N, C-alpha and C positions, 0 to 999 in steps of 0.2 A: 231493187238495187241496194247494196250495202256499201258504205264508205268507211274504211278503217283509217284512223289518224290518232296521234297522241295528243293533238291540240283540240280542246273543246271549241275554241273559237273558229278553227278551220272547219270543223265538222258543221257547226252552225251556219257558216258562210256557204259551204257547199250545199247544204240542204235548202237554203234560201234560193240559191242560184238554180238548182235542179227542179225544185218543187216537191210536190207530194209523192208519197210512196218510197221515200228514201230512208233507210235505216242507218243511223250513225253509230259507230262502235268505237269507243276510245280504247286504243291499244298501243303499247310499246312493242314494236315488232322485234326488238332485240331480246325480248323475254319469251322463250318458247311456250311457257305455260299461259302467258297472256294471249299469244296468238291462237293457241288451242281453244281458249275460252271465247275468243272472238269468233272463231269458226263455229263453235257450238251455238253462240248467240245468233249468228247469221243463219244457221240452219233452222233454228227455232223460229226465226222471223220470216224466212223466205221459203223454207221447205226443201231447199237444195242449193247447191252452188254449181253453176254451169260455166262461169267465166271468172277468171282472176286476171286483173291487170296490176302487176307489182311495180310501182313507180317510186316508192320512197327512196330518198338518197341524200347524202351530204357530201360536200367536197373535201372537207378537211383543210388544213393550212396549205398555202403555196410556199414551198421551200424545198431545198434539195433533199435527196434521199438520205444522205449521210447526216443531215441535220434534222430529219423528221422526228418529231416527238413520239415516243413509243405509245403513250396513252392516246394520242390523236390517231395514230395508225390503227390501233385496236378499235377505236370508236368508229372510224370510217368502215373498216371491214365488218364490224358488228352490225351496222345499219345496212350497208350496201349489199353485202354478201350473205351474212348469217341470217339477217332478218328476212331477206328475200327467200332464202332456203326454207326457213320456218313456215313462211306463207305458202310456198309451193307445196311443201310436205303436208301441210294441214288440209289443203283442199282436195288433194288427189283421191283420197278414199271416197268422198262424196261423189266425185266425178265418175269414179269406177263403178260405184253402185248404180249411178244413173246412165251408165254406158255412153256418156257424152261429156266433153269439156273443151275449153279453150283457155290456155294460159299464155299471157303476153308479159314478158319481162322487159323492163326498160334498162338497157345497158348504156353504152356511150361509144362514140368514135374513139374516145380516149382509151377504151378497153382494147381497141384494135391497133392503135398507133403508139400509145404510151406518151402522154403529154409530159414535158419537162416540168419540174416543180409541182407535180401532182401524182406522185408515185402511188400513194395509197388509193386514191380515186381510180387511177388507171388500172392498177392491179385488181381492185375489187370488181371493176366493170368487166375486165377480161375474164375473171372467174365466173361472172354471171353468164357470159357467153358460153363458157364450157359447161356450166350446169344446165343451161337451156338445151344444148345439144345432147347431153346425156339423158336428161329426162324425156326429151322428145323421142329418142330412140326406144327408151323403156316403155313408152305408152303408145308407140306407133300402131299397134294392132288393137287398140281399145277405143277408137273414135275420139281420142283426146289429143289435140295438137298443142305443142309447146314451141313458141317462137319468141324472138326478142328483136327489139328495135334499137338501133345505135345512132341516136341523133348527134349531130354537131351541136354547138352551143345554141341554146334557146333562152331568150331573155325571160326568166322567171325569178321568183324570190331567191333561188339558189345563187344568183349573181351576188347577193348580199354577203355570201360566204367567201367570195373570191377577191383577190387584189385586182386593182385596175390594170396593172401590167399584164396579169394573166388573162384578163378579159380581152385586152388588146391583142395579145398573142393569138388567142383562139380566133378572133375575127380575121386576123391577117392570114390565117390558113384556109379560109373559106373562099373559093374562087368567085362565088356570087357576090361577095362583098357585103353580106348582111347576115344577121342571125336568123335562125329558123323561127317559126311561130308555133305556139301551142296547137293551133288549129291544124297545121300541117302534120304534126306528129300524131295528133288525135285521129286524123283521117286514116292513117295507116294502121293504127292500133285497132280502130273499129273494124277494118277489113279482117285483120288477123284474128279478131274475136268473133267473127261472124260464121254462120253455117257454110257460107261460100268458100271459106278457107278450109277445105277438107283434105287437100293433098299436099299440104305444106306443113312440115314439122321439123323442129331442130334448125329452123332458118334464122338468119341474121340479116336484118333489113336496115340499110342506111337511110338516114334523112340528113344529108350531109352538105347540101349546097355545092356539091362537086368536090368536097374535100377528099384527098387521096386516102385510100385504105389498102391494106395488104390483101 
């Protein structure tokens, strides 16, 4: 297993939690050359890449679209969409050469509904859904599946990037009246990344607590 992250501290913590046999690769996914280098380092360490779970993301500020800072917009799109694209793009050749692969992209319910005061985040996650569908169709005959999960709010450190009113708004939209858990999302990702998920590609899977979607 290889974990890619730009934070050395996060890499060290993940290795400690998971245990031996984990390769940590420091990478800024907004830099396509760095992503390519990470792919090469991973191939050297593991000999191949069978599974990619692309989960990096930032929220950006909570403000109206017409007041949204342009630099912040670009940063959100660069991490959530461009970085995910670079990672997907980098691993496909190895999967093609091995005639097997599973890609799971983490989008969001916000990408299906469009949350107010989160236009960059919502737009970038909608684009992740579109990219997943396109790539899934392109690889459909190559034993490589590409799917995405669209969680409602899950209490992770990403909450530190949000205003409390926005957090309260998200919770108010979840019929179960609670946030999702990391374990609930991970369980679905594990199935999508498994050999058993062999006839599902280009799919979008909600982990929403009943939150309405289109």
